[in-house]
C-alpha positions, -999 to 999 in steps of 0.1 A, spaced: 132 186 251 145 193 216 142 156 205 105 155 215 97 188 200 114 178 167 94 145 167 62 165 172 71 189 144 78 160 121 45 143 130 25 175 125 40 181 91 38 145 78 23 138 44 -12 123 41 6 95 22 23 84 55 0 54 54 22 40 27 46 30 55 19 9 71 10 -6 37 46 -15 31 51 -30 65 18 -49 64 24 -64 30 60 -74 40 44 -93 69 19 -110 45 48 -120 22 69 -134 50 39 -154 62 34 -168 27 71 -176 25 69 -195 59 89 -170 80 61 -167 106 81 -152 135 95 -124 115 61 -119 99 45 -114 132 71 -89 143 64 -69 111 27 -72 118 30 -58 153 50 -28 140 24 -22 113 -4 -23 138 12 2 161 18 26 132 -18 21 120 -31 29 155 -11 61 157 -23 72 122 -59 63 130 -58 84 162 -44 113 143 -70 109 116 -98 111 141 -82 141 160 -79 161 128 -114 152 117 -127 166 150 -103 195 157 -89 205 123 -118 199 99 -105 221 71 -70 205 72 -87 171 72 -107 179 41 -76 193 23 -56 162 31 -85 139 22 -86 154 -13 -50 143 -20 -44 108 -36 -23 98 -6 -54 98 16 -64 65 0 -35 48 18 -58 48 48 -81 24 30 -54 3 15 -34 0 48 -65 -10 67 -73 -37 42 -38 -51 41 -37 -53 79 -71 -70 79 -58 -96 54 -29 -105 75 -50 -106 107 -74 -129 90 -45 -153 84 -41 -155 122 -76 -167 125 -89 -134 140 -119 -132 117 -140 -108 138 -112 -82 139 -106 -87 102 -143 -81 96 -142 -49 116 -113 -37 96 -131 -45 64 -162 -26 76 -140 4 84 -122 4 51 -155 0 33 -169 30 50 -138 52 42 -135 40 6 -165 58 -11 -159 90 8 -122 92 1 -123 80 -35 -149 106 -45 -129 134 -28 -97 122 -45 -110 116 -80 -128 149 -80 -94 166 -79 -77 145 -106 -58 162 -133 -35 153 -162 1 142 -158 -1 130 -122 25 111 -102 22 74 -94 -1 81 -65 -30 84 -90 -30 45 -90 -40 45 -53 -76 45 -64 -70 10 -79 -49 -1 -49 -75 9 -23 -103 -8 -43 -84 -40 -49 -73 -40 -12 -110 -43 -3 -114 -71 -29 -84 -90 -14 -97 -87 22 -133 -95 12 -122 -126 -8 -99 -137 21 -128 -135 46 -152 -152 21 -127 -181 20 -122 -182 58 -159 -181 66 -175 -197 35 -195 -166 28 -207 -164 -9 -219 -128 -9 -185 -115 3 -169 -134 -26 -193 -119 -51 -188 -84 -37 -150 -90 -40 -155 -99 -76 -173 -67 -84 -146 -47 -66 -119 -67 -86 -134 -56 -120 -140 -21 -108 -104 -19 -96 -92 -28 -131 -114 -1 -146 -100 25 -122 -65 13 -132 -72 22 -168 -86 56 -158 -55 63 -137 -31 52 -164 -46 78 -187 -36 105 -162 -2 91 -152 29 111 -163 52 84 -180 83 105 -173 77 98 -136 93 64 -143 127 80 -146 123 111 -124 98 100 -97 107 101 -61 93 66 -53 56 67 -57 59 59 -94 62 22 -83 25 22 -74 18 18 -111 32 -17 -107 19 -22 -72 -16 -17 -84 -12 -46 -109 3 -68 -82 -26 -62 -57 -50 -69 -86 -33 -102 -93 -34 -110 -56 -72 -102 -55 -77 -126 -85 -57 -153 -68 -77 -149 -36 -110 -150 -55 -99 -183 -71 -89 -196 -37 -122 -187 -22 -141 -212 -44 -149 -246 -29 -173 -275 -33 -193 -260 -4 -197 -225 -20 -194 -233 -58 -188 -197 -66 -176 -199 -102 -185 -222 -130 -158 -235 -154 -160 -205 -178 -159 -180 -149 -130 -197 -134 -112 -198 -167 -116 -161 -173 -106 -153 -137 -75 -175 -140 -64 -160 -173 -69 -124 -161 -50 -131 -129 -20 -147 -146 -20 -119 -172 -20 -93 -144 9 -111 -127 29 -112 -160 23 -75 -166 33 -67 -130 66 -87 -133 74 -69 -166 67 -36 -149 89 -46 -120 118 -51 -144 112 -18 -162 111 1 -129 143 -16 -117 160 -7 -150 149 29 -146 163 30 -111 196 17 -123 197 40 -153 189 71 -132 197 64 -95 177 85 -70 196 82 -37 185 98 -5 154 93 17 120 105 7 87 95 23 75 84 -11 101 56 -10 76 36 12 55 36 -20 84 17 -36 86 -9 -8 48 -17 -10 48 -27 -47 79 -49 -41 62 -67 -12 29 -69 -30 46 -85 -61 62 -111 -39 28 -119 -22 11 -120 -56 37 -144 -70 34 -168 -40 -4 -166 -40 -7 -173 -78 18 -201 -75 -4 -218 -49 -38 -210 -64 -31 -217 -101 -8 -246 -92 24 -233 -108 49 -247 -83 81 -233 -99 69 -198 -91 73 -203 -54 111 -200 -54 111 -166 -73 83 -155 -50 104 -163 -19 134 -144 -34 112 -114 -40 100 -115 -4 135 -110 9 142 -83 -17 112 -65 -3 125 -70 32 158 -54 22 140 -25 6 119 -21 38 151 -21 59 166 6 36 134 27 40 135 24 78 172 33 79 165 63 57 136 74 79 156 72 111 186 91 95 162 118 82 146 121 117 180 123 133 191 150 109 159 170 115 164 167 153 201 179 150 190 209 129 163 217 154 188 217 183 213 240 165 187 264 151 187 296 171 155 310 185 137 334 162 145 363 185 182 356 184 184 354 146 206 382 132 195 398 100 216 391 70 231 419 50 204 437 31 176 426 54 151 453 63 
């Protein structure tokens, strides 16, 4: 069947960064949950889980049967989407009260993180695309999930581990920024938005760390809480400023057409919305809630655009596959030997 063979060909040739689609769908689900749209949020979560399972199965099959290809793909920055996507799903699942499953996802992400981050950072170079910031995103994803579980289960050591990961993530952001090619802002294919998404997930991690504190745990004293609050708000302000700059760059130099890397645009949009809503609640800045809700639906619109683009691209690929003649029937062009 041509359609099935085309789908298999697409799946076999997919980018290691395909996990960005799971990240985007997962964080849109988180944002919808925070905005109160629970039914739609759960639909998005179900889609993200199905996609994660498919990618996880493929990850294992390649590790077992195509070891060299697995290593090659693991060395690309996009491989870190496996950690980030797992952490985002765990965070949303924790909000459903399924703490055991969320803990399993945290353990899996924590096992993958040191292996992949070493492989990826070992191949860093100068003037990289926005995917270089995935080192920060993956690390802060672990911090977000660990802080979420610390709050849900009143576990102090998880909160302190999340705090270490939070500060480490900010250090990694600085290292990535030194290797980022600034011109990607006006010529990137979509993953340049991760520069802002990394700030957003850092702000979300800070908000979750603040939210994890309680009279029972007493995690942070007044000075610690003050530093954490100031850092979190600063990260959110920088993220929102970056969001506006990236939007302006898109308007000044439109880049129509679907590209897999556009999922890396949806993720920062959804993450910014989630960060705004979380900071509004944790730092008690009520007026931020309305902008946060607006940003959630902007992210949903971007997600729908990415889904439409992916379906149209798959359809076009299937049509080309149907009309492409077999190799044996191809007539040589003039001048062929």
